[in-house]
N, C-alpha and C positions, 0 to 999 in steps of 0.2 A: 415625251420619252416614255417608252413602254415600261411596264412593271418589271419585266425581265431585265431590261437595261439598268433600271434603278437598283435592282437586287445585285447585279454584277458589280456596280460601282461600290455599293456597301460592302460586298464580299471582298473586293480588292483592297479597300481602305482598311478593313479589319485585318486581313492577312498581312498587309504591309506593317501595321502597328505591332503585330505579333512577331514579325520576322526581321525587321530592319536592323536590329542590333546583333543578329547572328553573325559571328565571325569578327566583330569589331575589335576584340581584344587578342586576337590570335597572332598578329604580326610579330610581336616581341618574342613569343614562344618559338615561332618559326626561325627567327633570326639566330636563336641559340643553337638551332640544329643545322644551320646553313652550311656548315663544313661537310655535312653528309649529303648535300644536295646532288642527287643523281636521278635523271628522269628516263625511264624506259616505258612507262605506261601512264597514259593521261586520260582523264575523263573530262569532257566538256559538256556542260549542262546548258541547254536552251530548250526548255519544254514548251515548244510552240509548234503550230502546224501550218502556218501560212508560208506560201511560196517565197515571198519577198524576205521575210524574217530569216528563213533558213538559208537563202542565198547570201544574206548579209553576214553570216558567220564564216563564209568561205575564206575571207582574209585572215581571220584569227586561226583557223585550222591550218592554212598555209604557213602562217608565222610560226606556229608551234612545230610543224613538221620541218621547217627550215632551221629552227633553233636546235631541235633535237632530232637529227636525221634518222636515228635508229629507233625512235620511239614508235609505239602503236597508240592509236587514239580511239577511244570509245565515245560515242555521242548519246546523251540522254535527251530525248526529244518527245514530241507528241505527233501522232498521226503517221501516215505512210509515205510521205513525199521525200523525207530525208534520204533514204537509201538510194533513190533515183538521182538526187543531186550529187551524192558523194560516191557514186559507183566507180568512178575513175580516180579516186584518191586511194592509193595503195596503203597509206598509213592508217586509214580508218578501218578498224578491225571489227568492232561490234557497234550496232546501233540499237539502243535500248529504247523501245517505243511505248509511251503511254497511249492508251486508247484516246481517240479524238473526243469521244463522248463518254466520260468516266462513269456517269450515273447509269448508262445503258449496260455497261459491263464492269460493275464495281469490283467484282472478285479479281478480274484481270488487272484492273487498275491498281489494287493493293499488291497483287503479286509482283507487278513491275517495280513498285517502290521498294518492296522487301528485297528484290534481286540486287539492289545497289550495295547490299552488305556483303555480297558473295566474293567480290574481287578486291584485292589490295592494289591500290594505285599509288604511284609516286607523287602525282600532282592532280588536283581536281580544280577546275575553273568554272565559275559561274559567269556566263556571258553578259546577261542583262542585269544591271545593278538594281533595278526596280522590281524584279521578278521574285515574288515570295516563294513560289515553288522551286525556282532556281537556287535560292539560298538554302532551302530545306534539303534539296538534292545534293548540295555541296557538303552539308554537315554530316549526312548519313554515311557515305562511304568511308572506308578506312584509308587514310593517307596522311603522311607526315606534313605535306605541304598543300595548303588550300588557299585559293584566291576567290573571294566572294564578289568580286566585280566592282568594289567601291572605288570612287574617284580619288585620285591624288590631286589635291587642290593646287599644288605647285605646277601641274601640267597645263592649267588653264591659261597661264601667261606664256607658255612655251609654244603651244600649237594653236593656230587660229582655226583649225578644223576639228578641234577636240570634241565638238558636240556630235559629229557624224556617228551614226549608230554602228557602222562597220569599222570605224577608225578608233574610237575611244577604247574598245576592248583591247586593241593591239597596243596603243600607247600605254594603257594601264598595265598590261602584261609586261611590257618592257621595263616600266618603272618598278614593278613587283620584283623582277629579277635583279635589278640594281640594288634594291634594299636587301636582298639576300646575298649580296656580294657576287653576283653572277654578271656575265657580260652579254647583254642582249644584242639583238640585231639593230641596225640603224637604217636610215634611209626612208623612202616612201613606204607607206602601208600597202600591202598587196591589194590588187584590184579583185573584184568579184570574179570568180572563175569556175565554170562548170567542167573544165578540162575535157572538152569534146575530143573524141578520137578522130583520126584520119578517116576512118570508115564512116563515122557519123557526119563529118564535114562533106565528104563526097556524096553521101545520100542527101544532105541538105541542098547541095548544088543541083542535084537531079530534081528534087522536089520544087525548088525555086523555078527551074526551067519549065516544069509542068504548068506553073502559074503564069509565068511571063510569056512563054512561047518565044522567047528572044534571049539568046546568050551573047549578043554583041554589045549590049548596053548594061551598065551597072544599074542596081536597083535601090530605090528609096522605099522603105516600108513604113506604114503607119499602123499604130495600135490605138484605136479610138475609144475603147471602153474602159470604164473604171467603176468602182463601187461607190454608192452613196453620193455625197457632195463632191467627190473627186471627179465625177463623170460630167464631161462637157456635153451640152445639148446637141441634138441633130442640127439645129439652126447654126450653132457655133461652128461645127465641123463643115457644114455646107458653105458657110461664109469663108472659112479658111481654104476650102477646096477651090473656090473661085480665084484665090490668090496663088496657090502653089501649083495647080494643074497646068495652067498655060505657061508657067515659068519653067517647069521641069519635064513636062511630058515628052518633049521632042528629043531630049538627050538621055533621059533615064526611064527605066521601067518603074512604074508606080504601082504598089500593091497595098492591100490592107490585110493585116493578120487579125483573125477573129478570135474572140475569147471563147471559153468553153461553153458559154451561154449562147453562142452563135448569133451575136448581136452586132450589127454594123451601124455605127453612128454616122457613117458616110452613105448609108442607104445603098451600099454595094455599087457605088459609082466606079470603084476600082476593081480589078481582078482580086479575088480573095483567096486566102489560104486558111484552112481549118485543120486542126489536129488537137487531140486531147493528150498527146504525149509531149511533155515539156522538153525532153531532149531532142525530139524531132523538130519542135518549134525553134529551139535555140540553134539547131544546126542550120536551119533555113535562115535565121537571123544572122548567123555568122557569115553567110554568103552575101549579105546585103551591104551596101556601101554605108548606109545610115538608117537608123530607126528613130522615128518621132513617136513618142509614146506618152499617153496620159499616165499620171502618177498611179502606179499599180505594181503588182508582182511581176507582170510581164515587162515592165520597164526595167526592173532589176534583172530579169532573165536576159534581156538584150545586153545589158552590161556584162553579165556572166558569160555571154557568148563572145565577149571581147569586141563588140561592134560599137562604133561611135553612136551615142544615144543622146537625144534631146528629150529630157523629161519635162512634161507640162504640169505645173503646180498651181493650185488655187487655194488649197486648204492646208495641206501638210507643210511642216517646216522644212524648207529646202536645206538649211544647215544640218539637218538630221538625216534626210533621206535622199538628197540629190545624187544622181549618178556621177561617177568620177572616173578618171583614167581613160585612156584610149580616145582622147579628144572629146569625151562626153561633157555635157553641160546641162543647164536647166533654164526654163523660162518661168518667171512668176507672172502668170496672166492677170493677176490683180493689179500689177504695176506696169506690165509690159504688154505690147500689142501683138497682133498676129504678124505684123510687118517685122517685129523683132525676131519672131521665130524664123521668118524667111532669111533675115540677116545671119542668124546662127547657122542655118542650113548652108548658106553660101560660104560662111567662114570655114566650116568643117570640110565641105567638099573641096574648097581651094587648098586647104591644108593637106588633104589626102592626095590631091593631084600633084602637089609640089613635092 
């Protein structure tokens, strides 16, 4: 482990010890004011810059927008990707962005933090319970009602999917409303959703045709790259290719979607698609019948394009990060084989056909 990695671990532990009690005693005070609970303006805090983590808050944003149809939502985040993700969310009014590299632009970093004091909110929500900066950014703004993201223990026996990083903020938010004598929404947690426009979907269809050169067959797409230990070897993918190509190539177009690094673990055996624009990529994914993706932000992008997605996991906890909804599923390659992936592909394709 590098010195930088060790320093980050120490920093996170220190910040957690300093901030984990923030907001612990606020619930009883809010209950006293619950008769005045009215929400027009909301701040959601998720100071992170990763594609996957930002896509994973789209269910909570939808939940809040559906619960309070006339509200406006501000997002406190990090980096520049969030405005792209939420550009088709009319309820999202302002996106307050921390610099991705605070030490490089420290004055701007402080300026953004101080800006949180300027607006009076009705409700402030911290998405990630373990985020120290999330808890701090929840205590700073002026608001009568604040939820710091802490778990409600009684929910663990109620929902078998409570650990999922996109779902537990919604379940916790619903319980928070109940404690304040409000009536939350019920039913399934919203799926990840980029809210692609008709224009974007039409362009994605044209982009896909440029790759496949065939619009008479449906398309199965593969995303083969991932970071660090989540990345399967070229040998693994070549072995998998020998299984899926002869089985599906006669009936389906098979393509590979490349990462920003322009790396192909399939060594470009399939026609490839490359773009740095995540909405363009998602629009192409939305026109595919199915996407098989290594555990990555692009896997979540496929889910947010509302395309059936099979996530391939070997390191990350599936109960926390697996794709869900729209017939999506996962394979734990530590316990399951490549033949199991084929079975899941067959299952999804048969469901779509029926």
